[in-house]
Steps between C-alpha positions, in 0.01 A plus 500: 500500500856368528485549876176303518649213300805497725281476810298216345820317409637536851172371648498205258855408590421530870190285464697242300758485774228457762331229294832320445577519871150383577541206266823410676329520838206296372741234372673495837168479679410197289834341585636519144877485494699621198819312423740503206719225359801689362693292247836560339368590156189492286446216255671248728302175518652410836347806666174464313481161670586656837205737459273210409588351838431830672155517342429147618596586858308830493183313398546249781567762766240752382507876542822540300560687178826385344670673208803408292754768410853501356732738315545462120859383555653317794655802674509614859416854387178379340395319817586802714270721291216253542552473876494881532166500319363225723600695810299796372209269427515366855479134409504257792775267390761429232676174417815574299734283294795737511714599205763615749519373858653823634372776272139451612569521872456877531168526318373184668580653839305808395205281407507317833525831688181603316322190628543273198590141578795408278629149439727358232478167323704295251771768475534664838557846635770496764428537872356841582308537175224250567323324783563147371658342195317197357736252340368212291688231688819431696820310434403190695161459335645554153798268548310214658228518236751464218605159630138404560408582140789293365416210731142490377622484140757224562302283742747596775793321336804569283764762437407867492706810426451872551563759230502837676571861399838635613714359778475840672120526495410530868137397465580203273768376738261519794243301305762238412605473866138417585484249213800323652329507839169368363656207314646372829150390597475117501216509248758611240745218586488368141576843353848648461594860427802444275607855413417871502601696189461864402368649178545862616144575387626500141288291260794366299713405801202347681426291190861375484504417870179298463647306207818438698303364795316252280828384346681473834219314674341249258257387771393854592130508589434871549646849471375763743528862383418763766531771232257586222781544247659169592170313495413622152845412363504161669159408365622571149823305558309194622262521207785536248675199657189288451478434873149623572357257755849369577645809670234693690523877510364717780574821688380859501354624173273753335175345367511708182851369419448140608150433366614298198744289701238421762238405244739269311622333819857632501437675831202335664491734798676808628435773754500876539327755718146572388444876443127456558577379851736796558228755420243301696715479814610865473134606507427296813804653673400856403146439621625379840728804533223743403251331732754511781477129573880480478789740550728258313727444796745210485309181569160637394293254298274655235207304352527474119190326369571195287872553568423421865716750690838671485742582780705816545870424539800716591523832310136473401559217256213268413557180307198375314522129425655223296522599131206407280532183293428512127419196286303412186171553685555869571788621282290648221297710743811654657706522181249756378571710810879494554 
């Protein structure tokens, strides 16, 4: 009797394997592609929004099943375990926001060797551990846009200042260099960048620096903060000084933090990369790689739906677009997401 049950169990397992394999082949025959958006951790609204974008793209493209996964905590070990599982499941593609740019290289290489298309986005895996790395924007686009936002708020006239993070922040300094380049344009001839100060991404110091700027420059029209910490602190400083509508505040900020200041007019507009667009674009890139319509060589242009197209740069880097602008018309929608 026990022998008979063992035989039945073996047959059932074998048939289940055959059926599972058959289902996989049927899915392939129908052109269904399985991709995974792998975030840094569960319960993170930013990555929930990324997955929302992936679902949008999957619906547009058709024939794609997209799934969101992430470890309980933001660890490389947790992501490695998930990737190992996805290799065994033979998914077609993975888009990863890495918890560690180097630690994931080995397992990502293993996935690619198994035929899985691996890309990174938002927080990249270093060269060798992915095919491309999708970045939300680049220094020139970010820097130039900061001046453009301030100009729109001040009618292209008056004194403006920059309150940055630390003086050693490479990305911030690059953005500021492009701000200085942008303001040279004749259309900004009535605007003057009077000073760049640093709040070291500390709320209290950023607040003090903002207050100091308003005291030092009585005719100051705007403060640009290319740092979420600095923007939040500056908005509060301007509000406390009773200068809402007198000194404009703009920069890079999180919708969830800045919602109140945008709705009350302290910061009428700001920018940041849209996580929905990151997930959306990642899905279009994965689809092109899986379909074989691109090998992601330098110079390749990949169609990306409503995002138009993206171009592969040196080292497999792809820069998406100018950061997304938030104002009173859309802030509540995005504040609920990130």
